[in-house]
N, C-alpha and C positions, 0 to 999 in steps of 0.2 A: 511223518508218514504222510503219505499225501491224499486228500480229500478226493471224495469223487467230483466235488462239485470243482475242483481244482484243476488248471488245462494241462496239461499233460507234458511230458517233458521234452517228449520229442517231436516233432512237425510232420507229418505225414511220409515224406520225403524221408523221416530218419529211422521209422515207427520199424519194430519185426515183420520179415515179411515169411513166410510157411511153403514157398515155392523151393522145391530140390534146388539144390546148386548152391546155397545161401546159407548153410549149418551156422560156419563162424562166424558171419554179421551177426545171425540170431542169437549164437553166444553172446559174444561182444558185447550185443544189445540189451541182452539179460542182465547181465553182469554189470554195466552201466547203469541199469535201474537198480538193480539191488544197493549197489554202491551209495545209490542217492537215496532210495531208500531200506536202510537198514532194517530186518525185521518184517519185511513184506514175507506175504505168502505165496503160495502158486498162483493162486486166484489174483490176488496184485499184481503178481507179476506181467500175467495173460492179460488184463482188464488197460494195464499203463505201455503192453509191448504192442497190441494187437492180434497177438498171436493166439491162436488157441489152446486151450488149459490143458491137452495132451500134448499138443509139440513144445507147450510151456516145460511140463512135466520131464522128457523126455532130454530136452534142457538141461533142465538143474541136474537130474542123474547123470549126465555125464560129465559138468562141472563138479560134482559132488565126487567125482570118480574118479576125478583129476585132481583134488584137495582144495578147489576153488572156494569152491559154497562149503558153508559148513552147516546145521540144522539146529535151532532153539528147543527149547522144552513147549510142546504142544498146549497150547492155547485154548483151554478149556473155561467151558461155563458160559458161552455164545452163541447164539441162535446158529442151527447147520450144523455140519460136522466140525470138528476141532480143526482148528490151523496150527500149521509148524510155522515158526518165522523162520527165516533164513538170513544167513548172513553170510558174505564176503571173507574166504577165513585168510584173515590176518599173515599168518605164514603160508599163503597157498604159492610163493614162487617170489624169490630174491631177485635180486640184480647188483653187479656191480657200478659203480661209478666212478670216473677218474676225471678229472680236471688238469690238464695241463695247462699252467698260466705262465705268465711270464716270469715269475719271482720264485714259481714254488708248484711242484704236482702234491694231490692230492688223489688217496684212492679207497672207498669204502664202501662195505655191501649194503644193501636196503632191502628190508624183507615188502610183500604188497599194502601193509597197514602205515608206510612211510617210516615206518622206525631203521635207524642206521642200528648194525649188530657191530659193527667193523670200524674204526677206522685211521689212516694214517698221513700225517704231511710233510713235505721235505720244502726246504728252502733251497734256492740257488742264484746264483746272480744273475742268468741268464740260462733257458732251456737248452741244453747241448746233446744234437739231435745225435752224438757218438754215442753216449753214456744215457738217456733217458730211458728208453725203451726195457733197457734190459733191466735196469733200475724199478722202473714202474712193474715188469712183468713176477719180480721178486717180490713185491708187495703185495703182488694181486696171488701170486702163489701161498705167501703167508695167511692171507684174508680166506680163501678156498679151505687150507689145510686147517683153519679153526670152525668149519660149517662142519652141519652132523652130515650122516649119509642122506638124508631127508632131505634137505636144506641143498646137498648139491647135487639131489636128481632134480630141484625145481629150480635151477639157477635158468633164469632167464636170456642171458648175456653179458656185453658190457654195452655199457654207454659212455662215451669220452664227450666231454667238452674242452673243448680250445678256441684261442681266437681263431678267425678265420684265414691270415693270411701271416704266421709267424716269419716268413724268411724276410719278407717284404720290410716287416720292421724292427727287426731283433739288434739290426744297430742302434736304435733309438736306447740300449742299455747300456752300448759297449761293448758287444759280444766281439769275439774276433770274426774278418769278414769271411770267413774259410764260410760260418753257421749258417748265412742266407743261402749262400747255392746248397749247401747240404738239407737245408729246412724245404728251401727249392724244389727240390728235385724226390720227396719225399713223398711216397703214398702213408701218410698218418695210419688209416683204417686197418692198409693192409699189414702193416709194419705189428703193430699190437695184437691182432690176429694170430699172425705168425708166432709172433714172442711169447705168448697166454695161452693160443690155443683153445680160444675162446670167440664165438661168434663178436663183432663187434659193429657198431651206431654212431656217426661222428652229429653232434651237434655243436651249433657255435656257442660260446660258452656264455653271452649276453643271453642268449633265448631259454637256455635249461636253466639258467638261476632265476629268471622270472618267472618261467614255470614252476620251480621248485615253490616262491611267492606265495604264486596263486593257490598251489595245493595247498600250502600251509594254513593258507584262508578257508577252513572247512565251511562256516556259517556267513552266509552274506559275502560271497566274492564278487568282486567286482566285475564292471562288463567291458570296462575301460579301464586301462592303466600305464604310466609309462615308469620301466625302472630303471638305475640306476643302481650298478655297483663299482662300488671308487674301490680301486684296487691300483696295480702298478700302472694300467690303463684305466676308462671307465667302460663296463661293459654297460651293455643295454639290451635293455627288453619293452615288448610293447602287448599288451593283450585287446582287441577291439571286438565289439561284440561277444566277447568271449571267448575269445578264439585265441591263443596264440599265434602273431604272423610272425612268422616264420620266411614266409617268401621261397628262394631256394637254399636256404641255410644260412642268409648272411642279410637279411634283411633286419631293422630296427636298431642300427649301427648308432645309436643316440651319442657317443660317444666322440665321433665324428662330424655332430652339428658344426658348422661354423659360428663362432660369436667373436666378440671385440677383446682386446686384453686394455691393459690400461692406457697406454698410448692410442687406442680406438683400431689398432691393426687386429686386421681379421686372423682366427685362429682356431684350431679346433677344442671342443672341448677339452679333449684326451692331455695335453698339453698344460691345462692352466686349471685342471680338478684333478689330478691325479697326483698318487704316492710317487712316480718318477717326476713331476711338477714341484712338489716339496721338496726332494732331494736336490732339483735344481736351483731352488733358491736356496738352498744353504751353504751349498758349494757356492752360488755370488757372494752370499753373506761372510765365505771363509769360514764356514762352521763345519764340523766332523759330522759326518752322513752316518748314520747307526746301519748296522748290519742287522741282518735275520728278521723274525716276523717283524711287522710294525704294533701287531698285537704285543711284544713285549718291549715295546722301546720305551725310556722316559721322555716322556711327551711336555712335560715340565722344562726339563735341559731344553728342547728345541724351541724354548720362547726368546723373543718375540716374533722368528723365523712362522712358527706354528701359526701363529694369529695370523701371521699376513695370508698366510696360505689360503687358512680356513676363509675367510673374508673374499678370497681372488676364485676361490673357488665357487663359494656360495653363488656370486656373482653371476658366475659360466653357468652353472646348471640352474639357477634361475629361466636366465636367458633361454637353455635347452627345451627347459621343458612348456615356456610361452611357445615356443618353436614346434612342439612336438604338437600339444594345443593344436595349433590351427591347422597340420592337416588329420587328426584320430580327437574326435571330442573324447575329454578326457575327467575319469572318474575324481582319480588323485594320482598323484606321483608317487612312488615310495623310491626312499635313497636307503643302502645300505654299504656295506665297507669294512676291509677286512684291516681291523683297526676296535681301538676298544669303543666299546657302546657309548659311553661319554662323548668319546673325540665325535662318533657320531650323531650323537645327539648336537654337540655343536656347528657343525656344521647344517644340519637341518636347519637350524635357529639364525642362519647366514642366509642359507634359500628362502626361507620363510622372509629374513626381513626384505633382498633384494626381491622378491616375489610382488610383495604388498605396493613399494616401489615402481613396479613396473605400470606400464599404459594398459589398459583392458578397453576393446574395442564391442565384439560383439555374445562374448559368453565371459564369465568371473573366471578367475588363475584357478585351476584345483588344488585342491589340500596336499599339505603332505606330511607323510607318514614312516616310518621309521619300518626297514623291513624285519622280516622273524629270521630272517635263515642266518645270517652274518657272510661270514669267511666261506662257507661250504656250502652254498647255494647252487654252485655250478656242478660240481660234483653231483650232488643229491639232487638236481633237477637231471642229470646224467641217467642215472639209473632208474630215474620215475620215467620217464618218457620211454626205456623201454619199457618197464612193465605196461605202461599206458600201451604203447604203437601194439605190446603183442596179444593186450587181453580184454581193451576195452574198445568203445565204438568210434571212432574218428572225425566224429563230429563233436571239436574239441568243446561248444558251446554245450554238451551235454552236461558239462561237471560247473557249470555256472547255477548258483541258484536267489 
């Protein structure tokens, strides 16, 4: 709980105000403060938000009537009137998250607490624009059928995470030529909304994954970090000053940072540090490329190519981290991937090795951490962003501690 002597979580421009016409803003401000200060009383929230006690009480009553706030046991034995602790209801709302990835799609449902209630994941060689939406809609229908009537009434919508330009790069997966045209002419949000009959919001997959990683760190959330998700290609995200750096939805494309290959030729991080890059190395070595999810591969059978790829990927990611740190001061970099945790750990080891051998100029290199969300980061983040944007303050940094 925040003490009276502590600085407020809001700056004056972000605090709640009592004028008419800003009810939603005030509700979000109060709910955000309650998320940050579980167990706060009405008086605590009035002080922290700058709203009057009666205004705060009306907001709490409204949020409670909608199932977003619950009351704890009255705290007695203190001076003055007994206080009632208030909490964000972890079951107050749910959202569906979808990731349309290069080699898979995932559908899951998340409640307001961040808990995943159900999920399903399907692999494919490439996302087929002719069939993928009906397949996703079928999984959404199955997941919705498993929700209670109350959960159904509290469904906030669907968040879908995908790469920014599937049609532009799907040929890198050896997909049929027609797929590029199909994806180019397709409105992903409208198509999903039509197929599922639920409102849909789109997020870049790297940004959504980065957001889920930020939310997962419930204490001591970093003010600035770079995020890399190593999958078929390399998703990326940035948090700066406690805020997710989204731009127009396509910002922080860290996989597209230019680095040098072993011959010193410029290329993209995507083409060195991704699973697609590993598969190409296997093909060049005359080795069989495994099918399905990398989680299920026999990685020992991929040696020595796997070790070669990890070394190349580690060098590329280290360079990308230094480049990102030249633009935004980073506390650390987070690396995760759609692969066994032991392989992610080996990759991080190589990143740290190459990072230690890169020169420093004005600042030290950031530390490296393993991600907590794994392969479900993007779909989870997409659902969480729907809930966040609907119920909480728009000031991203309010979630930083």
